[in-house]
N, C-alpha and C positions, 0 to 999 in steps of 0.2 A: 502560368500555366495554367488550366483548368484542373482542379483537383477535386476530388468529393469527400468529403470527413463526415463520417456518422455518429453522431453523441448516442450511446445507449445510458440512459438514467440523464437525461438534458434537464431534469426536474431539479437538481442541482445545480440550481440556477448561476448565482457568483460563479461558480466554477467552472461552468459551461461559457460565459463571458470572456472569463480568465484566458482562458483555453485559445477561445477565436482572437481575442487580443492579441495575444502571441503569435499566432499562426498568418496574422495578416499583417503584422508588423516586418514581414519577409517580404520585399517587393517584388520577389516572383510569385509569393503566391496570392497575392490580391483579389483574384477572382476566384478561391474558391470557395465551393457550394458545400454550406453547413445542411446535415439531415438530420434534425432532433426526433427523438424519440423517447417516450417514457410511459409508466403505464396509469399514470394520475393526469386526466388530462386538464384540470387546473393548473398542474405544476409544469406540465406541457407550453400551455399557453402562455402562462409567465415566462417560462425560458425565451419563449420565441421573443414575446414583445421587446424581453431585455436586449438578446442577441439583435433583434433588430435595429436597436441605435446606432449598429456599426453602420448598416446599409448605407447609410448617406455619404457616407466617408471613403467607400472603397468599392470594387464589382463585385464583392461577395453578395453571395444569395442564401436565403434563411428558409430551410423548407420543414414542416412539424408535422409529424402524424402519430396517429395513435397503432399502426403496423408496423411492428417492428421489421415485416421480411420486406417490406416497400423501402423504410428507411434504409436499408440496407442496400439495395438491389444498384449494383454498380458503385458503391463505393471502392475507394482506395487505403482509406484508413478508420477503421473503426474502434472509435476512445470507450472503453466498457468502465462506468463510475456510477453502477448502482450498487444499491445499498437495500437488501432483501428483509421486508420485516420494519424496516423502519425504527423510527422509537421506539415502539411496542416490543419488538423484539430485544432491543437494547436492555427494555426495563428488566425482563424475565432473566436475560443472560444474566445481570449482575442480581435481579434480590433472591432468585433461589440457591445457587450459589453462596449468598449473605447468613441465609438460614441456616447454613450449617457449618457457618464460622471463616470461609473464604473469603476473605476484602479482594477486589482487583481496582486496579485504577482505569484502565483504556478496555483494555478485554477485547479488541480486534484482530489481535493479530495471532496470540498461540494461548497456549491454558485454555479452558473448560468455555469461557466467554468466545474466542478464536477461534475452537472447533466448531464451536455450535452456528455461528457466523457462517462458517465456510462451509457446512454441512447443507445449511439454508441457499447459499448460492454458489454451490459447483453444479447443481441442479439447472440453474436458469444456465450460466455458463456453458455447457455443454450443449442444449438447445440453440443457444446462440453461434454456436460452430458449427451446428447442422445447417442453422439460415445461410450463416456467411457461406459455409461450402456448397450450396445451392446458388445463391444469387450476387454472391461478391467474393470467388473462390482465391481468386489474387490480392484481396484486403492483405493489410495489418491488422493487428489485433491490438493496441497500446492498454493495456490493460491497468485502472486505477483503484479498482476496486481491494480492498480487505476483505482476509485475512489474505495477503499477497504469499506467502512459499504456501500456504496450501491451496490457493486459488489455483494460482501458475503450476504446481503439483501434478493437484486433480486436473488440471486443463490439461496439460502435456499429454500424460499418461491416459487420461480419457482419452482425449482427441486419436490418441493411437491404437486403441480399443477398438474405438469404433472406424479405423480406416481412414481419416480424415485427415488433411495434411494443412492446417491453418498455420499459418504463420504470427509469432505473437510474442508478446514480452511483459514484461510489468513494469511497472514505473512506478516510482514514489519521489519523496524529493525529500528523504531524509539527509543523503550525503549533500547536495548542493545549501542546505539551511544549516547544516552542524559545519560544512563546509565556512561559511561566510562568519557564523557564529565562532570557529575557532581562529580566523583572521581578525578579527576583535579582539577578543583576548590576548592574543598575539601580538596587536599593533602591526601588522602587515598588511600591506594593499591587497586588497581580495584579486584583482587580477593576477596578482605576481605570488600568491600561494601555490605552491605544488602539493599534490597529493595522488597519494594511489590506496585503493579502498574494497575492502572486499569480504567476504562472509557469506551471510544471511540477510534478507532484506530487515530489518528494524535492529539487529546486530550484526551488522557490518561494523570493517575494523578502517581505522586508518594504519594501514601497511608502514606507510611512508607519508611525511610530510615535512616539507623543506620551503626555505625560501633563498632563493639564486644557491641553490644544491647545499644549504646549511641544514641539517639537522634542526626541525624546532620543538623536537618533545622534549629536549632540557629544558626552553623555556617555557614550554606549557607547562613540565611539574612545577617551575618555579611559580606558575600563575594560580596552579592552583595554591599554592599558600599563601595567596590574596584572600581572604575574608571575601572582597566584594565579590571575585569572579565565581570563587568556591560555593558559595551560596547559591549559585544563578545554575548548579549540577552538580548536586550533592551525589546524587547515586554515580553520576556517569565516571566523575571525578573519583571514586570510593573504587570503582570497577577500575580507573586506571591505575590506581594507584596499588592495587595489587595482583593484577593482571597486565598491566604495563603498556596497554593500548586505548587509544580512546575510539568508543561506540558510536555508531552515528543516531541513533534513536534516542530519542529525550529520557530523561532521568524518571517520568512518571511509567513510561515504557517499559525499563530497562529493571523497572524495582520488582514487575511481574515477571518476568523473562527469567528469574532466577530464585532460588530459596533461600538468600541472605537477609531478606529486609523486611517484607512486609509480616512475617511469621512474628518479631519482635514489637509490641508495642513501644517500645522505648523508640526502636529506630525509626519507626513511623516518624514519629514526632520529631525526632533530633533531622532527621533528614529531609524535613517537610515532604513526604508524601502524599499525595493529594489522593486518597482513596476515595472510587464513584466520580472519579474526574471527568468522565467521557457521557453520563449521564446529565452532568452539568453543560456539557459540549452541547451533546445532543438538542436539550432545552433549546440551550441561544440559539440554535441552528432552526431551531422550528420558529423562532421569534426574529431572526433576522431575515430569515425566506417571508414571513408574514410582513415585517417592515419594507423589505423589496418589491413586496408585488403592490402595497399599499402606494408606493413612491411612480412604481412604471405606469399606476392604473391612471394617475392622478399629472402624469405626461413630463415626471422629472426625470432626470439623468441620475444614473450609479456610478458612484466617480473611482474607478479601477487600475491600477499601476499593474504593467507589465509584470508578469511571475518571470522564475526560474525553472520554471515546469520543462521537461525537456521533450513532448510531443512537438512543438513547434520544431524544435531542434532537427528531432528523425525527420517528421515529415518533410523541412526542407532539405534534408542531404540528401532522399532516396529521392527526391523529386528532383532535386536540383544537380546532385553528383557534389555536391562539396563535400567533404569528407569532414565531418564532427564526431565528436567524444562524449559519452556518458557513461552510467551505472544505469544496468539492466537484470531485470530476473531470466534466469533460464535455466533448463532442465540442466546437472551436472552431470552432463555428458561427458568427464575426464578435464572439467576446468578447473577445480579444485580440489587437488588427487589425494587428501587426506580428508574430505568430507563422503559420506554415501552417493553413492551415483543416479541412488534414485531420490533425490531431492532438490529442491530451488534453492538457487545460488543468486548473491548478486555481485557481480563482477563486471569491470571494464569494460566497455564494450567501443568499435569503433563503426560508423554508419555512412555508407557511400552510395550510388546509384544502385549497385549492386542485392543491395543490402544491407542486416545489424550483424555483426562479426563481434561474439563475444570473445574476449580475452582470457587465453589460459593464465591460471595465476601460478599454479603447484602446489606447495604444502601453504598452508596457516603456519604459524608458531603453535605447537602442539595445545598448548594451554588455550586457543583460542577457537581451535578447533573443535577441541575436549566441552566449551560453553554452545555451540552452536548445536552441537550433535544433538546435548539434552533436548532444545529446540526440534531438531531434525525428527528424532524420535517420535514427538507427537504429530507434527504435519505429516509424516509419511502414517502412521497408524488411522490418524483423522482420513486419509484418502484412504486407506482401505478399506475403512467402514464403507464412506461411499461407495468404492468401486464394487465391493462385493454383498453390499448391504448387510453384513457382519454386526451385530450388535456388540459382542465381545469386542471387538476392534474399537469400538468407541470407547468401551470399559479403559481399555489398554492403554490410548491416547489419553484418558484425562488423567489415570493414574499416575503414568511417566513425569505429567509435566514437574517440571520443578516447583512451583507454586503449590499447586492443589497435595504434591507428596509432601510438603514441609507441614502442611498443617492438618489435612483429613486421612484417615485410618482409608484400608481397600472398602470397608462394606459401605463405607459414608460416601466414599465416591460413586459406585455402584447407586446408590438410592438416589444421591443427586443428579444423575445421568437419568436414570429413568425418570424423576420428576420435570427435569430440561424436555425430557425427549412428550412429555402428556402434554406440556404447557404449548411448544413449539407446535404439536400438531402436525398437521397436514402442509407445512413449511417445511419440512425433511422429507429428506426422502425417507422409502419403506426400509422398517431395519427388523432382522429376525435374530 
């Protein structure tokens, strides 16, 4: 079937090729047309060269342009994977908070780093929505860009405010990655693992974990006592020990979503919490990009395996009508009853030719809803700052962050936020 997929931020070259490989592994999608867009000409060229490797083995065509609207024109699916500000903005998000004594690990989802990353990204996402409304109004937006909850909430509320009706879902790989990891811990074949996951992105919960109908949580609690297993995920196991459920995102992420860990230097050491981890990852990403570009310019091929990313399954189900399931991020329009309605939640979904259908979850266990809400408070206030242009909401968002509030007083929060606003400059929306 002829389908057009547009990649926004295609300069994330290995991720672009990975998604292309996934899509083209579906026989019905082998003649998909890929339209690549990036604001960086060199990265765009690299992405096109890498992705063209696949053309000889499929009917697929690859087109690249620096004109976003042309890349979008006539698209059936739009995959968003931008990072506004790139490495330089990441350094600002880490270094200024560190001056105030605030340590971070990843800083791309919530907390002060996630908030500022969201404020840089949301203007671009709403501009993208306006272009889509003009040249591909029926396309689905598949958003991979973090901070997922802030971006999704801001996108859903922002497009509503603009009177736009863009079909969109937020996608992550934390559910797939964690379920595969749990299957390994529990010595269960991955294909036989049964699970039901809901909450918010990066802090969703394995509400059910079974094999052949048997509850696996008792076995997981026993596995936690194995030192070799425990040391692989110390923070997440501590959360499970105290709150009863395993969370979807990594220990380095989870350590900065709560107030319990990073404030204590002893726990940082005891639980192997990698402070400034994302700076290292970002530097490695730059090196990997340079190495991949050098290889492709020499005519070498990059070896990549198929992934468990959701994009190809969604595109395949909508295109062919085959029913498929995944976990996606949507506005909480009654999907999780004991989380705020104006929040972005991650829930099980079914998808078929008629579209994506998020499932009603009901109530989360009270303690899990409470943990989620501490982060949702930050998401909502960050989005409010963006939608209204009022700086006061930005102060509130950071002041209510569990990690920031465990380290900083309110005057320090304001001073830090002001310094970050000045450092990011025109990358942020106007705030007063």
